[in-house]
C-alpha positions, 0 to 999 in steps of 0.5 A: 502496468496500466492504471484505471480511472477511479470514479469519485464514488469509489475514491472514498474507498479506493486509492488506485486500481491497476491491471498488471501483466507479467512480462518475464522481466525483473520487477520491484514491489516497493514497500506499501502501507496499504491493504491491497485486494488482488485477483490473478487471471490464472487462478480466479482467486481473490486475495487480500495482501497486507502491508509490505514492509520491505521491497521485493525483487522478482521475475514472474512467468510471462502471460499471467495478469492480475488486478490490484486494488489499493485501499485507502487507510481504514477502508479495508478493515470496514470492507473485510469486517475484521481487524488487520493486526496480523496481515503485514507481509502476508497474502490470504485468500478471501472466500468471498467478499459480499456483493463482489462478483469475481468474474465481473471483477476480472472483466471490469474491476471498476464496475464490479467495485462500484456495485459492491460498495454502492450501498455500504456506509462510509467508515469514519475518516479518523485513520485517514486524517491521522495518516495525513498528520503523520506525514509531517508530525510525530506520533505524539503530536498526531495523537494530540491533534486528534485529541486521543492518547498515543495508545489509542492511536497505536490501536487505531493503526494496528487494527486499521492498517496492520502497522504501528503509526511509526512503521506506517510513517516510515514506509510513507517517507520511503514512498515519497522518495521513490515518487520523486523524479529528480533533485539533490538528495539533501532536498529530497530528504527534507521534502520527505521529512527526514532529519537529514540525507544520512537519515534518509539513506539509512532508512531507504537501505533498510526498506529497499535493500540498497541506498537511493543512489544505487537504486536509481542507477539500477544497481539493485538486489538480484531478482528471484522467481515469483512463486506467488 
């Protein structure tokens, strides 16, 4: 997998752009609270992938490649023009995305997205601000800091991410653990915002299928053939 450089104008919308090629070896799709736009080279069909609430272990047939665009919180709702309540763990075809040429997107994802998003008004940043606060605060505290009710915060996340605030935060903490290169598990748990190491281990097992020590050592669930 190779990550493309996202220019400043696109960073308002996009968290990352990757081009991945299937190598026929086991791969892990980690849990992700983001909405992803995906284009497979063999199908030339644009897809929108909702939040992934559990890790997936799979093997893809070699030769295929795909472009994956990870959207910033709240941006996909504005881009697609619809709430995202029903998208968790689903992948749906996009008949069209106004302004985005699929062939150009396959050849030059950055240029294609720049052209498609250039004239779009930037959506409000409240959801992204809420996501930042949730990384270090409870749902109640986050709602209070934003001066909104907890019910309004739930609606904001459900429509803008397809997840509840609590579920969004749980996935974010697991991703923090996965992104940590080394260290004592107790320190990693504290850094990621868990109560203690046992809390982190239980949550990691829930989302990844195995405890963090086993995952790091390569003792992971068996990979299954990818049928997507």
